[in-house]
Phi, psi and omega in degrees: 000138176279139178285155179303313183293322181289331173298313183292313175304323178289326178296317180292322174300317176299318184296313177310322179280349190067040178262086181302312182305317174299321177298324185274341186293340179274343182281136176287158180301335185250021186301140177253107183254117182249123177265136189300144170308138185088341178281153189302327185252029185310142178138182180244128178247130183252116183097140186306320177299320180291321173297312181302312183283317188272342183241289186300309179296322179287324180297321175296326177287323183276330185233128172290125170071019183299130180212162180238119166260111181269123180266327181212141165236121189247132180271113178239035170069085180086348180230133176240140179242128171254125175245134184190199189222128170272147172217154174176179175233127174288124182302325182290315189265334185087358187266141179261158179215162177213122183222137181286150181212146170234131179257130176249118177250141177243118189248146168222119178056043179081005179235140181284125172259343179204142175223143176223131176262133171235115186225160174281083190288340186292330179290318182289322176294325176298319178287340182268351186260000000 
């Protein structure tokens, strides 16, 4: 069985490779994925397909070079915290941004049942305006 910490690390490693299937593999079928209010994709998406279509594919469509650099992944016993920096360039405006982010993962048996993004959304919005 994969530990919760290893599962989240595997998600981030898949993200680094651009491996969407690998990113989705950690998500439970009923995962509730919440993007921060003020973020361009704000809202809660339920299920891996909704996350793929509503978040990951849209980020790739809206931002050139969208990436996440993860600085720390912390195990808080059933909850995993990822800390890092988003970067990208809005395709419509040509404006680049760099914004700090924290991911809060709620895990059960190596799968994410809930995810919450906390981000400096003002910097992302500024690149989109």
